[in-house]
Rosetta silent file (secondary structure, phi, psi, omega in degrees, C-alpha in Angstrom):
SEQUENCE: MPITCSRCGRAGEAMAQPPMPTALGAQIQQNVCPACWQEWLRTQVMLINEYRLNLVDPEARKTLEGQMRAFLNVPANRPR
SCORE:     score description
SCORE:     0.000 S_00000001
   1 L     0.000  120.494  179.926   -9.161  -15.977    1.085 S_00000001
   2 E   -74.386  142.287  177.858  -11.845  -13.487    2.181 S_00000001
   3 E  -136.202  165.399  166.443  -10.744  -10.176    3.732 S_00000001
   4 E  -112.467  119.676 -174.110  -12.275   -6.932    4.944 S_00000001
   5 L   -66.184  132.085  179.991  -10.454   -4.087    3.225 S_00000001
   6 L   -72.683  -18.416  179.588   -8.759   -1.650    5.599 S_00000001
   7 L   -90.848  -54.732 -173.789   -9.390    1.232    3.164 S_00000001
   8 L   -98.284  -16.423  177.898  -12.973    0.817    1.930 S_00000001
   9 L    81.000    1.020 -179.844  -14.294   -1.568    4.602 S_00000001
  10 L   -83.475  147.692  174.458  -15.882   -3.933    2.085 S_00000001
  11 E   -85.250  142.337  179.184  -15.597   -7.698    2.389 S_00000001
  12 E  -177.128 -169.878 -179.444  -14.139   -9.480   -0.599 S_00000001
  13 E   -83.641  146.536  175.864  -11.384  -11.642   -1.930 S_00000001
  14 L   -75.171  164.435  173.959   -7.733  -10.920   -1.236 S_00000001
  15 L   -62.326  148.065 -178.754   -5.249  -10.312   -4.029 S_00000001
  16 L   -63.634  -34.969 -179.857   -3.994  -13.545   -5.565 S_00000001
  17 L  -136.347  155.093  173.595   -0.384  -12.595   -4.761 S_00000001
  18 L   -61.734  143.504 -178.730    1.271  -10.006   -2.533 S_00000001
  19 L   -70.967  -14.715  175.833    1.891   -6.809   -4.517 S_00000001
  20 L  -146.900  152.016 -176.501    5.555   -6.847   -3.424 S_00000001
  21 L   -84.799   53.855 -178.814    7.844   -9.636   -2.193 S_00000001
  22 L  -136.322  173.844  175.465    8.187   -8.213    1.330 S_00000001
  23 H   -62.223  -36.848  177.291    6.479   -8.433    4.707 S_00000001
  24 H   -63.189  -40.110  177.037    4.673   -5.202    3.813 S_00000001
  25 H   -59.723  -41.983  178.080    3.433   -6.833    0.605 S_00000001
  26 H   -65.995  -39.402  178.671    2.012   -9.727    2.620 S_00000001
  27 H   -63.694  -41.257  178.239    0.379   -7.291    5.050 S_00000001
  28 H   -65.621  -43.274  179.332   -1.221   -5.429    2.145 S_00000001
  29 H   -58.103  -37.618 -176.450   -2.423   -8.692    0.580 S_00000001
  30 H   -81.825  -12.043 -172.999   -4.117   -9.640    3.861 S_00000001
  31 H  -129.360   -7.123 -173.756   -5.746   -6.239    4.441 S_00000001
  32 L  -128.011  134.512  179.156   -6.394   -4.425    1.144 S_00000001
  33 L   -77.213  157.261 -179.969   -8.786   -5.305   -1.681 S_00000001
  34 H   -57.884  -36.052 -179.279   -7.562   -5.364   -5.295 S_00000001
  35 H   -65.035  -42.670  179.065   -9.687   -2.310   -6.227 S_00000001
  36 H   -69.683  -33.555  176.057   -8.135   -0.150   -3.511 S_00000001
  37 H   -63.670  -42.512  178.033   -4.658   -1.366   -4.480 S_00000001
  38 H   -63.469  -38.430  177.095   -5.305   -0.257   -8.073 S_00000001
  39 H   -63.002  -40.468  177.249   -6.506    3.104   -6.778 S_00000001
  40 H   -62.071  -42.203 -178.688   -3.262    3.404   -4.789 S_00000001
  41 H   -59.229  -39.677  177.243   -1.157    2.682   -7.894 S_00000001
  42 H   -67.555  -42.205  179.882   -2.812    5.610   -9.706 S_00000001
  43 H   -66.022  -38.250 -179.984   -2.387    7.866   -6.665 S_00000001
  44 H   -58.059  -43.951  179.360    1.241    6.797   -6.273 S_00000001
  45 H   -60.944  -43.111  179.445    2.071    8.043   -9.777 S_00000001
  46 H   -62.924  -41.801  179.817    0.484   11.408   -8.999 S_00000001
  47 H   -65.376  -43.646  179.286    2.455   11.708   -5.734 S_00000001
  48 H   -59.221  -43.724 -179.976    5.757   10.796   -7.388 S_00000001
  49 H   -70.876  -45.558 -176.914    5.159   13.442  -10.044 S_00000001
  50 H   -61.949  -46.193 -177.878    3.755   16.119   -7.716 S_00000001
  51 L   -92.906    1.486 -179.900    6.559   15.852   -5.152 S_00000001
  52 L    51.273   49.528 -178.480    9.186   14.955   -7.781 S_00000001
  53 L   -73.758  133.070  174.598   10.244   11.936   -5.754 S_00000001
  54 L  -102.008  105.769 -171.984   13.432   10.214   -6.838 S_00000001
  55 L   -72.825   -0.482  170.930   12.875    6.604   -5.777 S_00000001
  56 L   -75.630  -27.404 -179.240   16.617    5.931   -5.773 S_00000001
  57 L   -78.263  122.571  179.943   16.711    8.124   -2.648 S_00000001
  58 H   -58.077  -34.367  178.774   15.892    6.107    0.513 S_00000001
  59 H   -66.315  -37.237  177.895   14.138    9.140    2.055 S_00000001
  60 H   -65.985  -41.510  177.989   11.850    9.422   -0.976 S_00000001
  61 H   -64.096  -39.621  178.949   10.966    5.721   -0.706 S_00000001
  62 H   -63.849  -42.442  177.349   10.284    6.171    3.013 S_00000001
  63 H   -60.671  -46.849 -178.960    8.015    9.148    2.248 S_00000001
  64 H   -64.229  -38.870  177.754    6.128    7.182   -0.398 S_00000001
  65 H   -63.347  -41.848  177.595    5.707    4.210    1.960 S_00000001
  66 H   -61.122  -42.238  177.178    4.265    6.510    4.625 S_00000001
  67 H   -63.445  -39.719  179.889    1.823    7.949    2.091 S_00000001
  68 H   -65.252  -45.512 -179.967    0.872    4.422    1.006 S_00000001
  69 H   -60.942  -41.590  179.259    0.263    3.261    4.578 S_00000001
  70 H   -66.392  -44.160 -178.774   -1.919    6.317    5.245 S_00000001
  71 H   -62.428  -44.592 -176.193   -3.848    5.903    1.966 S_00000001
  72 H   -88.173   -5.518 -177.505   -4.483    2.183    2.494 S_00000001
  73 L    60.104   44.436  178.095   -4.972    2.513    6.262 S_00000001
  74 L  -110.507  113.183 -176.452   -2.236   -0.063    6.909 S_00000001
  75 L   -68.456  155.216  175.715   -0.391    0.687   10.166 S_00000001
  76 L   -69.749  148.015  176.020    3.385    0.629   10.426 S_00000001
  77 L   -68.436  138.382  178.325    4.889   -2.437   12.027 S_00000001
  78 L   -79.832  137.731  176.427    5.834   -1.840   15.622 S_00000001
  79 L   -66.002  146.470 -178.282    9.512   -2.301   16.483 S_00000001
  80 L   -96.354    0.000    0.000   10.167   -5.302   18.697 S_00000001
């Protein structure tokens, strides 16, 4: 399935599978190219280490998700 990446703006193929089994994973699959996703994974490790995030903590996960959305240029879902 062809997509235009929300981060780099290039047209290309979508990831074969969502990177996570959630609605956010599906949104990322439909809007982010595999190269930018790999770049995010490297950046994520740096952020976890730099900010000493404990991913057991819900606030830390929320912070990391916000950073991911900003990095990938994927907007938050609007509440209904």
